[in-house]
N, C-alpha and C positions, 0 to 999 in steps of 0.2 A: 853571362854573369845576369845580363839583363833581362826581363820576359818582354819588353817591347821597345821599340825606338825611343817612345817619349822619356823612358825613365833614362835612357843614356844620354838625351839632349839635355835633360834637367841637370846630370852630372857634369857633362861637358861645360855647361853654362854658369858654372859656380864661380861666383866673383869675389876676389880678394878684397874689393874696396869698402864692403860693409863693415862698418865699426861697432866696437861692443856698443856703442850708445843706441843701437838701434833696437836693444832688447826690451824697450819700453813700448815698441810698435805691436807687441803680439800679446793675446789675451792670456797671459800666463800670471799666476800670482808670483810676487816677489819673492826670492830665496835669500834669506839671512845669511850671514855667514854663520859657519859652524860654531864659532866662538860664542855668538848672541845667541844661540840657542839654548833652551832650557829643557832638556828631554825627560829628565826624572818627575818635574812636576806635570808636564804634558802627558806622560805616560800614566801618571794618578788620574787626571782629568780623564782621559780616554777610558779607563777602566771604568770610572763611574758612569761614564757615557754609555758603555757596554751594559752595565746593570740597569740603567735608566730605561735603555732599549728594550732589554728583556721583559723588564716590569711593566712595560706600558704597551706591549703588543695586544694584550687582552682586554685593554680599556681605552685603547685609541679608536677602535671602529666603532665603539657605542656613540659617540657624539660628532666624530668627522663626518658622517653620511649625512648628518642632519644641519650642521652648521655651517661646513666647507662644499661648494659645489664643486663639482668634477670638471675641471678644465685641461683641455690637451695641449700640451707643449708642441710646437711645429717640430716636424723631423727634419733635421738639416742633413742634405745630401753631402757625400764625400767630396763631390766635385768642387763644392764651394770652397774647400779647403786649399784648392790648387794655389792660389796666388802666394798661400802663406807657405806651402811646402817649397814653392818657387824660390821665396825670400830666403827659407831656412836653408835652402842648399848651398847658398853663398856661405853660410856659416860653417858648414861641413869642411869647405876649403880651407876656410880660415884656421878652423881647429886642426886640421891635416898639417898645415905649416906651424902652427906652435907647438904641436907634439914632435914634428921632426927636429924643430930647434932644441926640445928637450931631450931628444933621444940623441942628438949629437953630443950633448954634455953628460948625460946620463951612461952612455954606451949601449951597448947590445943585451947587457944583462937586462934592462927595463923590459925589452920587447920579449925576452924567453920567459920571464917571470910574469909578466901581466896577464896573459892568458889564465895562469893558475890563481891570480890574485884573489879572484871573485869566482870560483868556478860554479857557484850556486848561481849566478846571474845569467849564465847561458842556460839554465833550464828554462824551459818553456813555460812552466806554470809557475815562475818565483814571484810574479805579480799578481798570483792568483791563489790565494790561502785556500778556497775551496776546489781548486783545479777545475774551474768552469771552462767549458768550450766556448771559443769566440774571444775570449781576449788576446790569443795568439795573433789575430789579425791587426792588432795596433804595434806589433813590433817593427812593421815597416816605418813607422813614424817616430820611433826611439831614438834613432841617429840624430835625428834633427836636433833632439833635447841635449844631445852630449855637448854640442858647441856651447850652449848656453853654461853647462858646467865648466868648462874650460875658460870661458870668457870671464864668468864672474871668480874664478878662482884666483885670477890674475890683477883682481882690484886691489888697491891699496889696503882696504880693510882687511881683507884674507892675507895679504903678507903681514901685516902688523900682528894678526893673531895666528901665525903660522903653526906656532907650537901648539898652541890649543887645537887648531884645525887637525893636525896631524894625530892628536892623541884622541880625537872623535872620530876620524877615519880609520884610526887601529881599531876603534870599538865598533864601528860598523852604523848604518842607520838603523833606526829603529824599525824592529819588525814590522811587517804587514798585518801581523795577527791582532796588533793593537787598533787596526781601523775596524769599525762595525761591519759585520758580514752584509748588511743591508744595502753598502755602497757597491758591492759586488754582483749582487743579483742580477741576472739577465733580464728580468723584468722591472728594472729601477727605473719607475717614473715617479717624478715629483710632484706631479698634479695628482696622484692618487692620494686619497686622503689619509689613508694609513701609514702611507710610505712617509708622507711630509710629517705626520706627527711623531714617526719614529726620530726622523733626521733632526727636526726642531725640537726634539725632548719634551713635547707636549707644551711648548710655549704658546702662549695666546698671541693671535695675529691681531685681533680686535680686542681691546678691553671690555669686558661685559659690563651689562648695565648693573647699576646699583643694586637693584633688587633681584637679580638674578643669582646670586649667591644664597640669598635668604630663602629662595624656593628649592634650590638644592638641598640646603641644610633640612628643610622641612620634608624632605622626601626621604630622608635617612640615607643620603648617599654624599655625604660630606667629605671632601678629599683634600690633599695638601695644595696650597695656593700654587698657582701656576704664574710664570715668568712671562712679560712681554717680548716677543720676539724682536721688536725694535732696539730693546735697550739690554738684550742679554748678551752682555759681552763675553762671557765664558763660552758661549755656544760658539760665538764668532772664532774666537782663539782655537776651540777644537777643529771647527772646519779647516781653519788655517793651517793648523796641525797636521790633520788628515792630508791635505793637498802638499804639504810640503813633504810629508814622509813619502808619497807615492812619487813626489818630482825627484826626490833623491834616488830612489829606487831606479827609477828611470834613466837618470844621469848615470848610475852605476853601470846600469847594463850597457848602454850606449857606449861609454869607455871602455867595456870590456871587449866589446865587438868591433871597436873603429879600427883597429890593427889588421884583423882580416878583410875589411872593408876596403881600405886603401891598398893594401896588396893586391886585392881582385881587381882594383882600378888601375894599377900599374899594369898588370896582365892584360887587361883590355886594351891598353894604348898600344902594346906589342902587337896584338892580334890587329888593331888597325893598320898598323904599318904593314904587317905581313899582306892584308888584303890589300893595300894599295899598290904592292909591289906586284901582286898576282892579276892585277886590272891591268897594269901596263904590260905585261906579257901577254894577255888575251888580246890586247888590240894589235900587237906584234903579228900573232898569229893570223888573225881575220885579214889583215893586208895580205898575207902570204896565200890564203885559201882565195881571196878574190881573183887574184893572177891566175891560179891555177883554173879556176872557173872559166875565165873568159879563153883560156887557151884550149881547154878539152871537153867541156860541156856543150859548148855551142854547137860543135858538128854532130855530136850523137841526139842532140833533140829533135833535129829535123827528121831523122831516121823513126823516132819515138812517135811523132806526129802522123807520119803515114801509116804506120802500123796501127794506130789507134782509129783512125778512119775506117780502116777495113773491118776491124772489129765492130765499129758502130754498125756498119751496113748489114753486117752478118747477125748481130741483135736484132734489129729492123725487120729482117726477114723471118727468123724465128719467132718475134712476137706475135707477127702478122699470121704465121701458121698457127700459133697456139690461139689468137684470138678466133681464127676460123673454129677450129675444133670446140671451143667452149660454146659459140653460137650454136654450132649443130648439136651440142650435147643437150642443150637446153630445149630446142625442139623436140629430141627424142624423149626427154622427161616429161613434156606437157602430154604426148602421146600416151605414155605409160600410164600418167595418172587418169587421163581420160578413160583409159580401158581398165581401170582399178587395180592394176599391178603396182601398187604402192610398194612394197620392197624393193622390187627391181628400180624403182624411180628414186627411191632414196639412195640405192647403191651408185645410179649415175649423178644424183646431184652431190654425193660425197666426191665423186670423180672429178666432176667438174669443179668444185672448189678448191680441190687440190690442184688441180690444172691451172686455176685461177693464179692460186698462191705459188705457182711454179714448184709444186711436189708431185707433179703428176707421174704414173708408174708407166705411161705409155711414151714416155720420152725416148726411150731406145727404138720404138717402132717409128716413131717420127721423126728421128734422126735430127731432132733439133734441141738447141738449149732452151730450156723453160726458165721463166723469171716471174718475179711477181707483178701481176698486171690489176692486182685489186684497185690500185689507185688511177687506173687508166679511166679517161672521161668517157671512153667508149662502152664502158661496163658498168656505168652508173646505173642507167636504168635495168641492166640485167641483174642485178642485186635483188632489186625491188621483184623481178620475176621469181626469182628462187624463193624469195621469201614467200610470195603467194602460194608457189608450189609447196614449199613446207606446211602453209597454214592448211591447205585442202588435204595433205596426207596426214597431218595432224588431227584433223577434224575425223578423218576414217578412222584412225586408230583410236580417238577419243571415244567414238561410238562404240567400237568393240571393246573399249575398256569397261565403259560403264556398262554396256550390257552385260558383260561376265560379272561385275561386282554386284549391280541391282538384282540381276537373276539369283545369284547366290542368296542375297539378302533374303528376297521374298521367299525362296524356297525354304530357307531355315526358320523362318516364322511360320510358315505352313505346317512345315514337319514337326516343330518341336512339340513335346507334350506339355499341355497345360499342368498336369497333376505333377510331373516331374521338377517342373519350374517352380510350381507353389512350394513343393516340398523343400527344395534348395532353399528358396527366401527362407522359409520358417526355420530350417538349420541356420543359416546366417543370423537370422534374428535371435535363436536361441545362445549362438555363440556370443553375441554382444550382450546378453544378460547373464551369461555364466551357467546358463542351464542345459548346454549342449552335451548330449550324450556322444561318446567316442564311437563313431560307426565308421565302416569303410565308406568312403565317398568315391562315387562314380565320376569319370571325366567329363568334365561340362558338354552338353551337345554343342555349344557355341563355338568351341574350341576344336571339334573334328570336322571332317570332311574338306580340308583345305587343298589337299593333294590334288582335286580334281581340276582346281582354279590355278593351281601354280603355272603351269606350261602355258595356257592362255595369257596370264597376266606376264609372265616373262616375255613373249612375243610383242605383248601390247607394250610395255614399258620401254622395250629395246627401240621399237619404233616411234614411241613418243620422244623418246631421248633423242634418238637421230633426228627427228623432225623439230625438236627444240620445242616441242608443246607440251612437256612434261608438267610445267608449272601451271598451265591454263587447263590441262585435263584434270589435275588434281583438284584444282579449285571448282570446276564443274562437277567432278563428283562429291565435294563437299557441298555445294547447293543441292543437288539431286538427293542427298542423304537428308537434308533437312526436310526436303518436300515428301520424300517418302516416309518420314515420322508423321507428317501431316496427315498423309493418306492412310496410315495405320489407325489413327484416330478415327478419321472420317469415314471409313470403311463400315465398321459395325453399327454406325448409328441408325436409328430407324428413320424411315423415308420422310423427306419434308414436303411430301405430296398426299393429299387427302384421296388416296387410290382406293382405299376400302368404301368411302362414301359417294364417290363419283364414277359414273358408267364410262367406257370408253368414247361413246357416242357424245356426251357432253362434255369431255375433254377435248375432244377434236374441236367440238362446235366452240369451245371457249378460245382455242389456239388459233383458230381461223377466223373468228368474228370478234373476239374480246381482246383485249389488253394481256399481256403476257404476266405471270405471277412474279411481283417483285421481291427483292431479296429478304426484304422486310417481312412478307406474306410467308416465304418460305421459312424463315426463323422463328415466326410464331407457331407455324405448323409443326416444326421439329420440337419446340420446346413442349407443346402440347403432348406429343407422341411420347417425349421422355418422362413426362410426369404420369402417364398414363401405364407406364410399365410397373408390372408386379415385382415383389422384391427378386425373386428368382432370376427374372428376365434381367433386371438392372444388374445383377450380381454377374451374371453371364456376359452382360456387356462390358463392364468394367475388366472382368477377367480377360477379356479378348483382347481390349485396348492396352491393359497396364502389361501383359505378356508380350503382346506384339510389340510395343514402344521399348520395353526393356530388351527383350532378347535381340531387337533391331541394334539396339546401342550395343550391347555386348558384341554382336556379330560386326559391328562397324569398328570396333577396337581390334577384334582379330584381323579383319581384313587389313587395318592399316599396318598391323606387327608383319602380315604375311607380303604386303607391299614393300616394305622396307628390307624384309628378308629375301625377296625376289629381286629387288634392286639392287641387292650387293652381288647378284650375280650377272649384272650387265656387263659385257665386254670379255666375259670368261670364254675359253673355248667350250663347245658343245659336249656334254657327257657321253659316253658310251650308252647304248641303248640298255644295256644290262645294269646301268646304275640309276635308281630313281631318285635319290636325294645327293644335293652336293657333299664333297668331303668336307670333314670337319675343318673348322678355322680357329685361329686365334680370336679372343676378343676385339672387338673394334678399334679400342684405344690402346691395344698392345704393342709395343714397339715390332712384333713379329708379324702383325696383321699385315696383310696382303692384299689390297683391293685397288681394283683399277680406278682412275681418276673418273672415268665414264660412272662408275657405280657409286664412289663417293658424292659425286655433283647430283646423280640422281636421287639418291638418300636424303642429301640436303634440300633438294628442291619439294621433295613429297613430305618431308617433315616440316618445310616451313610453308607450304601451300595448305596442307591438310589440318595441321596443328590440331592434333587428336585431343588435346585436352580443352582447347577451346571449342571444338566442335561437338564434344559429348555435353561440354556444359550449355552451350547454345541449343543443342538439340532438347536438353532435359528442360530448358527454360520454355522451349517453344510446345512441348508436350503438356508441360504443367499449365501453360498459358490456356491451350485448348481444354484440357481436363477439368479446370477449376471452373470454366464457364459451364459445363455440363454437371458438374457437382452443385452448382449454386441453382441451377435449374431444378434441380430434384432436392434442394434443401428441405423443403416442408416434408416431402415424402420420406428423406432419410431420418428427419428429427422422430418422425411418427412410426417407424419399423420395430417389429417385435424385437425382445431382448437379444435372441438368437441371431436373426438376421442383421441387428445393429452390430453385434460384435463382429460376426463374418466382415461387415461393411468396414468396421474399423480396422480389423486385421488386415484385410486386403490392402487398404491405403496406408497403413503402417509398413507392411513388405514393400510395396513400390516405392515410398519415399525412401525408405532405407536402400532399396536397392538403386535408384536414380543417384542418392548421395554416395554409395561406393562407387558407382561407375564414374560419376563426374567430379566428385568432391564438393558439390553444390547442396545445400542443406534443403533447398525447396520451401522456402518459408512462407510462399503463398499458398501452395498445396497445404501445408500442415495449419497453417492459420484457418482457413476454411474447414477442414477436418475438425481442428479443435474447436471451433465454433458449433459445430454439429454435434460434437460430444457433449458441450456443456448444454445445449438445447435438450439433446436426448435426455440427459440426467436430469434436468428440470422435469419434461414431460414424462419420463418414465416414473420419478416419483410422484407426479400429480396421478398418473394413472393407477399406480399401486394403492397410494391414499384412496382413490374414489372405488377401487375395488374392493379394498379392505373395509370401507364404509358401508357399500352395497351390501357385503357379504355379512357383516355383522347385524345390519339392520334385518336382514331376511333369516337369522338365524334363529331357530327354536331353543337353543339354549339346553339341548340334551345332550348327554353322554355320547360322544363319537367315538367310533372304533377307530384306532390309531393303527393304520395298515402297515403292511411290510415296506410299501415304498415310501410312507410316512417317516417308518424307522430308518431307512436308508438316507433319508434326507436329513435328519436329525443327526445321525452320525457324521454326516459331511459338515454340518455346522460345528458341532463340538469338536471335530478334528480339524478344523479351521484354524485353532490356535496355534497349532504347530505346523500345519502344512495345508496346502491348497488341494482340493479335491480333483482327483482326474478328470472328473465329470463335468467340472467347470471349464478346463482348457481343451475338451473334445470339441466344444462348440465352435472354438477358433481354428481348428484345422478345416481351411478353406478349401483343401484339395480334396476332400470328401464331401460329396454331393449332400446337402441337406435334405432329409425326409419331407414328405408333406406335411403341412400345417396341421391338418386334421389328427395325423397319429400323434405329432408333437405337444400338441395342446390337450389331447383328451386325457392326459394324465393330471394336468392342473386344475379341471373341473370336479375332481373327486371329491375334495371336501366338502362341497354344498350338494352336489348330486346325490350323496350317499343319504341325505334326508329328505323325507317326504311328509310334511305337515307335522313336523315334530317327531316322526318316528325313523328309525334306521330301517334301511331295505334289506337287512340281516338280522334274524334272531339269534345269530350266535354271540358268545360272549363278547363283550366289549372290551378291547383291549388298552392298556393304558402307556403313556409314554414314561420313559426312564431316563432321567440326567442325574449322573453322578449318585447313583445308587438310591435316589428318590423317585418315585413314580406319581403321575400325576394323571387323573382322569380328566380328558378335556373335551370342550363342545367345539364344535367345528370353528368358530372364530379363532380359536387359538392355533389350531391347524392351519387356518387360511393365513394368519399372520407368520405362522413359522415359514410357509411358502413363499410370502412377501419377502421374510427376511433373507431366505436364500437367493432370491433374484437380486439383491442388493449386493450381497456377497459373491455372487457370481460375476456381475459387473466390476466390482473391485479386483478380483482376480484377473480377468481380462485386461482392465484399464487401470495398472495399479499408479499411474501417474496423477489418477483423478480422484485418490481416495477420500481427500479432504471434502470435496464436493458431494461425493456420494456419500459419505459419513454424515454429513448434513442431511441430506435426504433420508437417510436411513432413521436417523434420530427423531427428525419430523414425523416418520412412519410410525415410530414405536410411541410417542407422545399422542399421536392421534389414535392409537389403539387404546391407550389408558383412557383419553378423555372420551370416547365412545362407549367404551366398557362402564364407563361411571354413568354416561347419560342414559344408557340403555337399562341397566341393572339398577343402580341406587335411584336414577332418576326416573324409572319405570317407563322409559322410552319403549321398549321391545313390547308394551302392550299396545302400542300403537303401530308400531313398524311392522313387527312380527305377528301381530293377533294374538298375543298371549293373554289369557284373561287377567291374570295378576302375576305377581313376582313372588315366588315362594324361597323356602329354605334352599331346594334344590338349585335354583337359578343363583341364588347368593353362593353357595359351595361352588358351583362350576366356575364363576366369574373369579373367586377366589383363587381355584386352581389354576386358572388361565393366566392370571398376574403372577403366580408363583411360577409357572412354567416359562413365560417370556422373562421374568428377573434371573431365573437359574440358567438361560442360556446367553445372556446379556455380557457376562464375563469372557465367554469362549468368543463371542462377536469382537468384544473390545480387543482381545489378544488379536484376533485375524486383521482388525484394523490398524492396530499398532505394528504389525509385521509389515503391512504395505505403505504405511503413512511415513512419509520422509520425517527425519528427526529435526526438532525444531520446536519453538514456541507454540506453532500451530498443532502439531500432535499432541501435546499436553493438554492443550485446549478442548480438542476432541475427546480425550480419553475422560476429562472431567465432565463433559457433555453426558457420556454413556452413563458414568456413576451417578448423576443428577437423575436421568429418567429411572434408573435401577432402584434408588430411594423412592422416587415418585410409586412406582408400582407398587413397592413394600408397603407405602404409607397408605395406598388404595387398598391393599390387601387388608391392613390393619382395621381401615374403616369400614370395610365389611364385616371383620369380625365384631368390631363395636356395634355394627348395626344389629348384627343377629343378638347380641346381649341386650340392646336398647329394647329390642322387639319384645324379647322374653320377659324383660323388666316391666314393660307396660301391660304384659299379660298377668303378670304377679300383681302389678297394682290394681288391674280391673277385679282380679279375685279378690284382693283385700277388701276391696270396697263390698263386694256381695258377702264376704266373710263378717264384716261389721253389720249389713243390714238383716243377716239370719237372725231369727229368734232362737237363741239356743236353749231356751227352757220350756219351748212348747211340747207337750206331752206326745209321745209316739206309740206305735204298736208295739205290745210286748214282744221281744226277740228280734226286732226289725235290726237289721244290720247295713242299711242304707246310706250311702255316704251324699254329702251336699255336692250341688251343681258346681260350685268353683274350683272344689278340689279334683273332681273329675275332668272337669276341663282343662284345668293347669297340668294335670300328669297326662292327659292325651297330647296336648300341644307339645309339652316336653319331651315325650317319648317319639313323637313324629319329627321333631327337630335332631334328636339324638341319632334317629334311624338315618335321616338324610345326611348328617354330617359324616357318620360312620360310613357310608357308602360312597362319599366324594372326597372327603379329606382324611389325611394319617391321622394315627392316634393322638399324636403328640398335639396336634392343631385342634383334635376336638376336645380334648381335656381342657386346652387353653382356653376355648371359649365355654365350656360346661362350668368349670371352677366358679367364673363370676357370676353365672347364671345361679347357680345354688347359693352362691353368698348373698346375691339379691333377694334370693327366696327367703334365706334365713332373717333378713333384715326386714323385709317387707311384712310377710306371714307373721313373724314374731313380733312386729308392732302391732298388727292387727290383732293377735291374741292377746296382747297385754291389755289394749284399749277395750275389748269386749269384756261386759260385764255378766258373769255367770251366776244364776242365784240357784239353781239346783245342781246335785250330782250328777242328773241325766244331762244336762247341758254340757258338763265337763266331759262326759262319757262320749258324747256326740264328737266334741272337739277331737278327744284322744283317738278316736274310731277314724276320724278325716285324717289325722296325722299319721297314723297307721298306716292307710290307704296310701297315703303319699310316699312313705318311706317303702312299702313293701313293692309299689311299683318303680319306683325310681332309686331304690338303694343300688341297686346293682351297678348303676353309670357310674364310669370313672368321672370324678369329681365332685361326688354326692357329699362324700366326707360325712361330718357329723349334722347336716341338716335337719334330720330327724330326730335325734336327739337333744338337738338344741330346742326344737319347738315343742318336744313332749315336756322337758323341763320348765318351760314357760307356763305350759297348760297345768303341770301338776302343781305349780307354785301359785295359782292363781286362788284367792280366797272366794268360798261361796257365801253371798250375801242373802239375808232373809227375804222371804217371799211375801209381798203385802197379799191382803186378802182381796182387795180390789183388782190386782194384776191376776190373781189366780181363776176369777171370774170371767175372764176376757175370753173371748172365742178363739180357740187355736186354728179355727179354719180359714183366718185370714191370712194367716202366715204360711201355712202347709200347703204345698202344692198338690193338686191332684194326678191321679195315675197318668192321666193324658198329657197333662202340662208337663210333667217331669220327663215322660217319653219324649216330648217334642224339644224339650231343652237338651236332651241327650243326643238327638240326631243332629240340632244346631251345632252342637259343640264339635260333634265328628266333623262337619263340614267346613267348621271354622278353624278347625286343626290343620286342613292343608294350605291355609291362607295366612300369612303373617305379614301382609302390607296392607294399608288401607287405602280408599281413595284419595286421601290426603297425598300420601307417600307416591301414589302414580302420577299426582300432579306436579311431583318436583321435576320432573323432566323439563317443563317450561321455565323453569327456575334456574336451571343448570345445576353446578355440581353444589353438594349439600356442605353447608358451612358446620354447623352443629347438627350431627345426625341424630343425636339422641333428643335434642330439643325439638326436631320438625316432626316427629313420628306421634301421632294421636292416638288414644285408646280404641279400641274396637277395630273391626275387620272391614 
């Protein structure tokens, strides 16, 4: 019944001398008689307490953490209650006697009915409203409280109110649900501010300062007043009510269980009596056995001792013979190891060890009984000798093991095809980007050719396992693999000696008489030789290193898998010669897998010693460390590579980094950081180089219409198609497995735009072809074509390195802005007259510049869509798109400025003509039948005709009309105003005016945009009034105003020459002053 002796002792030591007066010695609350209790009011207050608890859960934590510090209540061990439980045990005995007296008076009916009186009291969770685990552990102490109930029920007060007590007992104690659930929480800690706040019903522990309530009210958080904890009598009554309710339930439970407890106690006493009887019988039996031992066993003991001595001598003889066999076997093993017969030596060592352990198979031949001699003193040094022999044998097998694996590793690196590996890397990278096309993949080379080494590895692993040297051999293999990776990187490097600059004699002289070259000297020489490599040699060096390292790592992983596979065959019987591979097995971790213990142990040792994941990671780190040093040495050369060479360099490093990450799982941060730095520097250098090329090309351009050839058209189509897809030609440059052609062939096409012109004339007299963008044609100079080639280079770079689209876009935008600014300086600023040797800037140059700007503005939307496809989504992408829109608007504004410039120039010519018109003497007599016109109108007609011919040749019709309409409108205003201001005194003068206007209308009337300019001038002239002619004025000599034939012819030739030139020296001087602010105001009359 009792789980330990201590419990039984405490029950046996129950003392009936403890009086009810001892009740006050224990820390329990007093229990008032049932008649004095007020259950209904307490239940009402309990309900209100529950309501207050629920309402204060959300607000208690807001101030408890700040006002009340968290203090820990010390945890009381259960052993400290032992004295108390010992004293309470005496009360159990007293309770038993009292109940026995009552049972004698009430009869047996009380005992039969009492277990059923409160059936729910036996429920384990009666005291647990929420059935929480852990409260059942307190049931052991409830019996002690039952005595308290019986003691206090016998007091006079209880007897006086017996009728009322029986009435309350019939009703039963208040249910536990009236007690708030917080008291039953497993994590109930009164020092927790939230728990304390709930238990104390948010009572004030310390009265707040007088001003604290006003501050709370000012913050808008006024609440109900809080009671002081020390004076809260209602709270104290509630706590007493909760404790009384729990105590009543405990007393009820103890009373229900007391009958079965004392029944079991009686049974225990009966068991004690039976045990005492059994002890007496055992003592009697022992006395009888001692008598039999003295009579019978003493005689046979002597015989047994004699037989034992004989057996001991026989065992000593056998042990000596066994020891001799062991010593002789060790000598044989040493001779076999010296002779190199390691297999036979291992067999003998295994036999010796079995013989030492008493498990030898030669026991029948020796006719001795073997025993375990491993603990014998004579064999202590022999164990170290066997370990030495195993070490020598293990070293022999290790050399064979390493030779097999390293030979296979080097052979694979030498045999592998670089083109095959690079194509496999490219396919893997395409799969990552999601652009891989489904193609039949070949079995990787690094996973083939393992059958040749399996047989050798099986014998080596078996020997290493038997020699107990497998872990050391695997560790050595791991170190050798790391050294092999270093060797693969070091082998392709150029020589660290200046062999080309030194003769054999000078080298031998320096070696014999001078000091040796230091490591620093060799490092400096190696760095110089690395920097001296051309792009092709540098690429071959990286390809050889990268493929060697990656394929070595791949082969290492394959070798480790083969090792584990071969190790699973250790300990199995040899296969017949016709079978080349072991039979199929179950998976290693399946219940049906059957592998020998030696195989499992070998696999575990290999896996633990090699640790392939860590080995590959360490090898990758070593390789990256060496390669990063090489890349940093060539940083300057890598940054200044040609575009295609750099893209191949980037692609090669990208594929290698991805392959290393796929093999080892490590990202290779150091290598990527170095390459990313090279990329950023290259983008900067590439942008600067392209800007320099563009500036030089535009400065040397003669600004003549250039032929837009087939290659230019193909390049333009790539740019236009870039809005939806990348051109295939831009991805071909990253195919590193295809050797790149000679630079002369690849760069010859890029020199075409400027090589096609020689001193302003094209090399071919064929028809000049124009570029077409969205059904709009453009007749372009070489500068625009050169700019288009530069844009294609930027797009090519973006397509190859999409992750750097934002940086490349910024460089491209600066490139377009440079084109716009240089075009302004060279044409509107007349800078081409100094840089390209042009005599002047005419309408053809302005028209071609306008076409160039329109062409670049037309392809910018396609470039913008290309950038948007490659640029990552986010605020940065929107900013880049906005920059392209700004550049396009700047180009269009520049184009409009050129148009305004043309209009302003013709306005100046009209103004110059109007001045001559006002200075003409219209009333001067002329020869009869003369039809000549004045110089001003002839000059204006010739210049306007020349302008129209140049515009129609280089600009579309809509643009020509847009320019000519304001030109003729200005003619109407300027000439009309001049005709109105001039006074005509004779009909001949008005006839001469009408003849000039008729000439003006007949020559320019067919031009689109002329409209009613001639009719407007005719109306002004016909409306003029003819004034009277004074006599004095008629006598004036007409010769002073009428030019002679020679002078008229000179003015005609001068006008023809000036028709070609529409800019003045002041205009050409604008190149030094920057871009034009007000184009119309900066142009002066004259040429």
